[in-house]
C-alpha positions in Angstrom: 64.9 -17.2 37.8 62.8 -15.2 35.4 60.8 -16.7 32.5 63.2 -15.0 30.1 66.2 -16.5 31.7 64.7 -20.0 31.9 63.7 -19.7 28.2 67.1 -18.6 27.1 68.9 -21.3 29.2 66.8 -24.0 27.5 67.1 -22.5 24.0 70.9 -22.1 24.3 71.2 -25.8 25.1 69.2 -27.0 22.1 70.6 -28.3 18.9 69.7 -26.1 15.8 67.2 -28.7 14.5 65.1 -28.8 17.6 62.0 -26.6 18.0 60.9 -25.5 21.5 57.1 -25.4 22.1 56.6 -23.3 25.3 53.6 -24.9 27.0 51.5 -22.2 28.6 48.4 -24.1 30.0 47.0 -22.4 33.1 49.6 -19.6 32.8 48.4 -16.0 32.3 48.8 -13.8 29.2 51.4 -11.7 31.1 53.7 -14.7 31.4 53.2 -15.6 27.7 54.0 -12.0 26.8 57.2 -12.2 28.8 58.3 -15.2 26.8 57.1 -13.6 23.6 59.2 -10.5 24.3 62.2 -12.7 24.9 61.7 -14.0 21.3 59.6 -17.1 21.7 56.9 -17.6 19.0 55.8 -21.2 19.3 53.4 -21.9 22.2 51.4 -25.0 23.2 48.0 -25.4 24.9 46.2 -28.6 25.9 42.7 -27.2 26.1 41.1 -25.6 23.0 39.0 -23.1 24.9 42.0 -21.7 26.8 44.0 -21.6 23.5 41.2 -19.7 21.7 41.0 -17.1 24.5 44.8 -16.6 24.4 44.8 -16.4 20.6 42.3 -13.6 20.8 44.3 -11.5 23.2 47.9 -12.1 22.0 50.0 -11.1 19.0 49.0 -12.9 15.8 52.4 -14.0 14.7 52.3 -16.7 17.5 52.3 -20.3 16.2 49.8 -22.1 18.4 50.2 -25.8 18.9 47.4 -27.9 20.3 49.2 -30.5 22.4 46.4 -32.0 24.5 44.1 -34.9 23.7 41.8 -33.8 21.0 38.0 -34.2 20.9 36.9 -33.9 17.3 33.8 -31.9 18.2 36.0 -29.0 19.3 38.2 -28.8 16.2 36.0 -26.1 14.7 36.9 -23.6 17.4 40.6 -23.5 16.4 40.5 -24.4 12.7 41.0 -20.8 11.6 44.3 -20.3 13.4 45.9 -23.4 14.8 49.4 -24.0 13.5 50.1 -27.6 14.5 47.9 -30.3 16.1 50.0 -32.8 18.1 47.7 -35.5 19.5 45.8 -36.9 16.6 44.9 -40.5 17.4 42.1 -41.5 15.0 41.0 -41.3 11.4 37.7 -39.8 12.6 39.6 -36.8 14.1 41.7 -36.3 10.9 38.5 -36.3 8.9 37.0 -33.6 11.1 40.2 -31.5 11.0 40.1 -31.8 7.2 36.5 -30.7 7.1 37.1 -27.7 9.3 40.3 -26.7 7.5 38.4 -26.8 4.2 35.9 -24.3 5.6 38.7 -21.8 6.2 40.5 -22.7 3.0 43.5 -23.9 5.0 45.8 -26.9 5.2 46.2 -27.9 8.8 49.4 -29.6 10.0 49.0 -32.6 12.2 51.1 -35.1 14.1 49.9 -38.6 14.7 50.2 -39.6 18.4 51.8 -43.0 18.8 51.4 -45.0 22.1 55.0 -45.8 23.2 54.5 -45.9 26.9 53.3 -49.0 28.7 50.9 -47.0 30.9 47.2 -47.5 30.2 46.5 -43.8 30.7 48.4 -42.7 27.6 46.6 -42.1 24.3 47.8 -42.9 20.9 47.8 -45.4 18.0 50.0 -48.5 17.8 52.7 -48.5 15.1 50.7 -51.0 13.1 47.6 -48.7 13.2 49.7 -45.7 12.1 51.0 -47.7 9.1 47.5 -48.7 8.1 46.4 -45.1 8.4 49.1 -43.5 6.3 48.8 -46.1 3.6 45.0 -46.0 3.4 43.1 -44.8 0.4 40.8 -42.8 2.6 43.6 -40.6 3.8 44.5 -39.6 0.2 41.1 -37.9 0.0 41.9 -35.6 2.9 43.4 -32.7 0.9 43.3 -30.1 3.7 45.5 -31.9 6.2 49.3 -32.4 6.2 50.7 -35.1 8.4 54.0 -33.6 9.4 55.2 -36.4 11.6 54.7 -38.1 15.0 54.2 -37.3 18.6 54.8 -39.6 21.6 54.9 -39.5 25.4 57.2 -41.7 27.4 56.3 -43.5 30.6 56.2 -41.4 33.7 59.1 -43.1 35.5 62.4 -42.4 37.1 64.0 -45.2 35.0 65.9 -43.4 32.2 66.5 -46.6 30.3 62.8 -47.2 29.9 62.3 -43.6 28.7 65.2 -43.9 26.3 64.0 -47.2 24.9 60.5 -45.8 24.3 61.9 -42.7 22.5 64.2 -44.9 20.5 61.3 -47.0 19.3 59.4 -43.9 18.1 62.5 -42.5 16.3 63.0 -45.8 14.5 59.4 -45.8 13.4 59.6 -42.1 12.4 62.5 -42.9 10.1 60.6 -45.7 8.5 57.7 -43.4 7.8 59.7 -41.6 5.1 58.8 -44.4 2.7 55.1 -43.5 3.0 55.7 -39.9 2.0 52.8 -38.6 -0.2 50.8 -35.5 -0.9 49.5 -35.2 2.7 52.2 -37.3 4.6 55.4 -35.4 5.0 57.2 -36.6 8.1 59.6 -33.9 9.2 58.6 -33.4 12.9 59.2 -35.8 15.7 57.6 -34.3 18.8 58.8 -36.0 22.0 60.2 -34.8 25.3 58.8 -32.6 28.0 60.2 -30.7 31.0 61.3 -33.9 32.8 62.7 -35.9 29.9 63.4 -33.6 26.9 67.2 -34.1 27.2 66.8 -37.8 26.7 64.3 -37.2 23.9 66.9 -35.0 22.1 69.6 -37.6 22.5 67.2 -40.1 20.8 66.4 -37.9 17.9 63.5 -35.6 18.8 63.0 -32.5 16.6 60.4 -30.8 18.8 60.1 -30.6 22.6 57.1 -29.4 24.7 58.3 -27.6 27.8 56.2 -25.8 30.3 57.2 -25.9 34.0 60.9 -25.6 33.3 60.1 -22.2 31.7 57.1 -20.9 33.6 57.4 -22.7 36.9 54.7 -24.9 38.4 51.2 -24.6 37.1 48.4 -22.9 38.9 45.3 -25.1 38.8 43.1 -22.9 41.0 
């Protein structure tokens, strides 16, 4: 199957309210252009350096999503172009994004990463920590960020009931976030679901899925 066919098969199966982020980490520019020419405009990378290199050599109407774990000292490299940052898991990082956005006279959209999986390896804040963050006075001072919603990763397991429960937990919390809506908290995006579990995520209310290998094939880590 070609990238175009894979992409179209997935897109045709998605509800209208679900955005597809095509995850291009380790895939060459030629592959991204094939997806671009098939109409895809939203792409995701998990390493800033790789995203910057691809931004420089690809069409400028691409909406780049940073989906990997974010080190605040690297924000400056993408602040002039990044469309959405998924994995924000600290106030310190938000502060840095705000600072760099201000330099470029931009407002940068962010998703707060919530830890819903039981695995220790996953990043993210607890639900309580997110509530404290979105209601804090300090957040109100960050005028150059827009918290557009939440992102979460389910446990890496074959047990669909565990995955389903974790996504359900995040959706319930996402719905409750509406009461904290403010100048820089506007929850409209719930980013959950990847190649292996996006169908379950959509059933549980995801509005954005991050799919790589189901579009581009297995990654080349050489």
